[in-house]
Each structure stands twice: as C-alpha cells, then as structure tokens.
C-alpha positions as CSV (number, residue, x, y, z in Angstrom):
1,M,111.9,130.3,127.2
2,K,113.5,126.8,127.2
3,I,115.7,124.9,124.8
4,I,115.1,121.2,125.2
5,H,117.4,118.5,123.9
6,E,116.4,114.8,123.7
7,R,120.1,113.8,123.9
8,E,119.5,110.1,124.0
9,K,118.1,110.2,120.5
10,C,121.0,112.2,119.1
11,I,122.8,110.6,116.1
12,G,125.8,112.9,116.4
13,C,125.6,114.5,113.0
14,G,126.9,117.8,114.4
15,A,124.5,120.1,112.5
16,C,123.6,121.9,115.7
17,V,127.2,122.6,116.5
18,G,127.9,123.8,113.0
19,V,125.1,126.4,113.0
20,C,125.2,127.3,116.7
21,P,128.6,126.7,118.5
22,D,127.7,129.3,121.2
23,F,125.1,126.9,122.6
24,W,126.2,123.4,121.2
25,E,129.3,121.3,121.3
26,M,130.2,117.7,120.6
27,A,130.7,115.5,123.7
28,D,133.2,112.7,124.2
29,D,130.4,110.1,123.3
30,D,130.0,111.7,119.9
31,K,126.6,113.2,120.7
32,S,125.9,116.9,120.8
33,K,125.6,118.6,124.1
34,L,123.6,121.7,125.0
35,I,126.1,123.8,126.9
36,G,125.1,124.7,130.4
37,S,122.0,122.5,130.4
38,K,120.6,120.3,133.1
39,I,118.6,117.1,133.0
40,N,114.9,117.6,133.6
41,P,112.5,115.1,135.2
42,L,111.8,113.5,131.8
43,G,115.5,112.7,131.2
44,N,116.0,115.4,128.6
45,Y,118.4,118.3,128.8
46,E,117.1,121.8,129.1
47,L,118.4,125.3,129.3
48,E,116.4,128.5,130.3
49,V,117.2,131.4,128.0
50,Q,115.9,134.8,127.2
51,E,116.2,134.2,123.5
52,P,117.0,131.0,121.7
53,A,119.3,132.9,119.3
54,C,120.9,130.4,116.9
55,S,119.4,127.4,118.7
56,Q,116.4,127.9,116.6
57,D,118.6,127.3,113.6
58,A,120.0,124.3,115.4
59,S,116.5,123.0,115.9
60,D,115.7,123.6,112.2
61,S,118.8,121.8,111.1
62,C,118.5,118.7,113.3
63,P,117.7,115.7,111.0
64,V,116.1,113.7,113.9
65,N,114.1,116.7,115.3
66,I,115.3,116.3,118.9
67,I,115.9,120.0,119.7
68,H,112.8,121.9,120.8
69,I,112.2,125.6,121.7
70,E,109.4,126.1,124.2
71,K,108.1,129.7,124.6
C-alpha cells in the first residue's frame, strides 16, 4: 500500500498534521511533509506502508485532495 502526496500543490492548511501527526508534519516552507517519504519519478512524495492508519483521515481532510492512498 502507498501513501502519495502531491506536495507541490499543498496549500499548507495543516489538516493532515492535525488528524495524523504520526505520518505528517509541517516543513520549514509551510507545506506539509509525509514523514519518511521519498520522491517518485512523477515528482510526488510516496511512502510504502502496511496500513494507511490515520493517513486515510488525512486524505479525507485535505481541502485540495492531494493525498492519495493506493492499495
């Protein structure tokens, strides 16, 4: 399972951090950051996980729909 974050489109609202601080944090540029993620060939950040846990809540709370869970 993968969590994918289109970080360049982030507006920095912090909703993901508020509902899922185990996976998300705010970076110095005021955009959210998927902790432990790496950049994929498309330029998005992704993290392989067994379960998305609260990142599903982060995805659901994102006002610009840039957090995706791929199964």
